[in-house]
C-alpha positions as CSV (number, residue, x, y, z in Angstrom):
1,M,34.2,13.7,-28.6
2,I,35.7,12.0,-25.8
3,W,38.7,10.5,-27.9
4,W,40.3,8.2,-25.0
5,L,37.0,6.0,-25.2
6,P,37.7,4.2,-28.8
7,L,41.4,3.8,-27.6
8,F,40.8,2.6,-24.5
9,V,38.2,0.0,-25.7
10,V,40.2,-1.1,-28.2
11,L,43.4,-1.6,-26.0
12,V,41.5,-3.3,-23.4
13,A,39.2,-5.6,-25.7
14,G,42.3,-6.4,-27.8
15,G,44.9,-7.1,-24.4
16,T,42.5,-9.4,-22.9
17,L,41.4,-11.1,-25.6
18,L,45.4,-11.9,-26.9
19,W,46.1,-12.7,-23.6
20,L,43.1,-15.5,-23.4
21,I,44.6,-16.6,-27.2
22,I,48.3,-17.2,-25.7
23,H,47.4,-18.6,-22.0
24,G,44.1,-20.5,-22.9
25,A,43.7,-23.2,-25.4
26,V,41.2,-22.4,-28.4
27,D,37.7,-23.8,-26.5
28,S,39.2,-23.0,-22.9
29,R,36.4,-22.1,-20.5
30,L,38.0,-17.9,-20.1
31,H,37.9,-18.1,-24.5
32,I,34.4,-19.5,-24.0
33,L,33.7,-16.7,-21.7
34,F,35.2,-14.0,-24.1
35,V,32.8,-15.0,-27.0
36,V,30.0,-16.2,-25.6
37,F,29.6,-13.4,-22.8
38,I,31.9,-10.4,-23.0
39,V,31.7,-10.1,-26.8
40,P,27.6,-9.6,-26.5
41,A,27.4,-8.0,-23.4
42,A,30.0,-5.1,-24.9
43,C,27.8,-4.6,-27.5
44,L,25.0,-4.2,-25.8
45,I,26.3,-1.9,-23.2
46,C,27.8,0.5,-26.9
47,L,24.4,-0.2,-28.4
48,L,22.8,1.2,-25.3
49,G,25.6,4.2,-24.9
50,L,24.4,5.4,-28.8
51,L,20.9,4.9,-28.2
52,V,21.3,7.2,-25.1
53,A,23.7,9.4,-26.6
54,A,20.8,10.0,-30.0
55,I,17.8,10.6,-27.2
56,R,20.3,13.0,-25.2
57,K,21.4,14.8,-28.7
58,R,25.0,14.5,-27.9
59,P,26.8,13.8,-31.1
60,H,30.4,13.6,-29.7
61,Q,29.5,11.0,-27.7
62,F,27.3,9.5,-30.1
63,V,30.7,9.5,-32.5
64,S,32.9,8.1,-29.7
65,V,30.8,5.3,-28.5
66,L,30.1,4.3,-32.4
67,L,34.0,4.3,-33.1
68,A,34.7,2.2,-29.9
69,L,31.8,-0.4,-30.7
70,L,34.0,-1.1,-34.1
71,G,37.1,-1.0,-32.6
72,F,36.1,-3.3,-30.5
73,V,34.1,-5.5,-33.0
74,A,37.0,-5.0,-35.4
75,I,40.1,-6.1,-33.0
76,S,37.7,-9.4,-31.4
77,A,37.0,-10.1,-35.2
78,S,40.7,-9.7,-36.7
79,L,42.3,-12.0,-33.5
80,E,39.6,-14.4,-33.6
81,R,40.1,-14.9,-37.4
82,N,43.9,-14.8,-36.7
83,E,43.9,-17.4,-33.9
84,E,45.4,-20.2,-35.3
85,T,48.7,-18.7,-36.8
86,L,48.9,-16.0,-33.9
87,R,48.6,-18.2,-30.8
88,P,51.9,-20.5,-31.8
89,F,53.6,-17.6,-33.1
90,V,53.3,-15.0,-29.8
91,R,53.6,-18.2,-27.7
92,W,57.2,-19.3,-29.2
93,F,58.3,-15.9,-29.4
94,L,57.9,-15.6,-25.6
95,W,58.8,-18.7,-24.5
96,S,60.7,-20.5,-27.3
97,R,64.1,-20.5,-24.3
98,Q,61.9,-22.9,-22.2
99,Y,60.6,-25.1,-24.6
100,K,63.5,-25.4,-26.2
101,A,65.2,-26.4,-22.7
102,E,62.5,-29.0,-21.9
103,V,62.7,-30.8,-25.6
104,M,66.6,-30.7,-25.6
105,G,66.7,-32.1,-22.7
106,Q,65.3,-35.4,-23.4
107,P,67.3,-38.2,-24.1
108,D,67.7,-39.2,-28.0
109,A,64.8,-41.9,-28.6
110,A,66.3,-45.7,-29.9
111,N,63.3,-45.9,-32.3
112,G,64.8,-42.7,-34.5
113,E,62.1,-40.6,-33.4
114,F,62.3,-36.5,-32.7
115,K,62.5,-35.3,-29.6
116,H,59.2,-33.8,-28.4
117,S,56.4,-32.3,-25.8
118,V,53.2,-31.3,-25.9
119,W,52.8,-27.7,-27.3
120,D,49.3,-27.6,-27.1
121,R,46.0,-29.9,-26.4
122,W,42.2,-29.0,-26.6
123,G,38.9,-30.6,-26.6
124,F,36.0,-32.1,-25.4
125,V,35.4,-35.6,-24.1
126,P,32.4,-36.3,-26.4
127,T,34.5,-35.9,-29.5
128,G,38.3,-36.7,-28.0
129,F,41.3,-34.2,-27.2
130,T,43.5,-33.2,-30.2
131,T,47.1,-33.1,-29.1
132,T,50.1,-30.7,-31.1
133,Y,53.5,-31.6,-30.1
134,L,56.7,-29.2,-30.5
135,V,59.2,-31.5,-32.4
136,F,62.7,-30.8,-33.3
137,D,63.8,-32.0,-36.2
138,P,67.5,-32.0,-36.4
139,T,67.6,-32.4,-40.4
140,D,64.7,-30.1,-41.3
141,S,62.8,-32.8,-42.9
142,L,59.5,-31.5,-42.1
143,A,59.8,-28.1,-43.6
144,N,58.3,-29.1,-46.8
145,A,55.3,-30.7,-44.6
146,A,54.6,-27.0,-43.3
147,K,53.9,-26.0,-47.1
148,S,51.3,-29.1,-47.1
149,T,47.8,-29.0,-46.2
150,V,47.4,-33.2,-46.8
151,P,47.7,-34.9,-43.9
152,V,50.0,-37.4,-43.7
153,R,53.0,-39.8,-42.0
154,F,56.7,-38.7,-41.6
155,S,59.7,-40.8,-40.2
156,G,60.3,-39.9,-36.9
157,I,56.6,-39.3,-36.0
158,P,54.6,-42.1,-35.2
159,C,50.7,-40.8,-36.5
160,E,49.7,-39.7,-39.4
161,V,49.7,-35.7,-39.1
162,L,46.8,-33.6,-39.4
163,G,49.2,-30.2,-40.1
164,V,52.8,-28.9,-39.5
165,F,53.3,-24.8,-38.2
166,R,57.1,-23.8,-38.8
167,L,58.2,-21.8,-35.9
168,E,61.8,-21.3,-36.9
169,K,64.5,-24.1,-38.4
170,Q,64.4,-27.2,-37.3
171,W,61.4,-26.4,-34.8
172,Y,57.5,-27.4,-35.8
173,A,54.2,-27.4,-34.0
174,V,53.0,-30.7,-35.2
175,R,49.0,-31.3,-35.0
176,F,47.7,-35.2,-34.2
177,F,44.1,-35.9,-34.9
178,A,41.6,-35.9,-32.7
179,S,42.0,-38.8,-30.1
180,E,45.6,-39.8,-30.9
181,D,48.9,-38.5,-29.2
182,W,52.4,-39.6,-29.5
183,R,51.8,-43.0,-28.1
184,N,48.2,-43.8,-29.3
185,C,47.6,-43.9,-33.3
186,P,46.5,-46.2,-35.8
187,S,49.2,-48.0,-37.4
188,S,47.2,-49.0,-40.3
189,T,48.9,-46.3,-42.6
190,P,52.3,-46.9,-43.7
191,R,55.0,-44.2,-42.9
192,V,56.6,-42.1,-45.8
193,N,59.7,-40.0,-45.6
């Protein structure tokens, strides 16, 4: 059995997809390239390798290629399924110092809004872009919102938010609805605290 083949495939596929998840948005061209072209191509190559190993009657090679295929599918599916949780966690772990410095360098807002910066943005022109903001909440008033799945408005944020993800104490990723941003949101819904 070629023991290094499954390990190599899992490490390369996992590393590549993790890099794309961290550095590109959910619908970035590189991410789509991985899902639409690289995954089918890698599966096809592995299936051809299985066929060749079966025809040549090489059971050790067959097992290695099969394990490589299963490992590739498992790591790709696992990273894809957990991308929404994994992406902010890893980005915050790697670059929180820079993000904090950028947000804390802003002057205090006169209208009581939280300090914030764009954390993530993705989408397509017909449906609009979805923006997630990094928000500094000095009183940690968004802590309960991070546990909720119901869209709601909060003091310090001008729009109703789709979701809140707690990065650490006082720091949150706040996702707005598509085509809304910090300065452009409907004002018909009353604010709550």
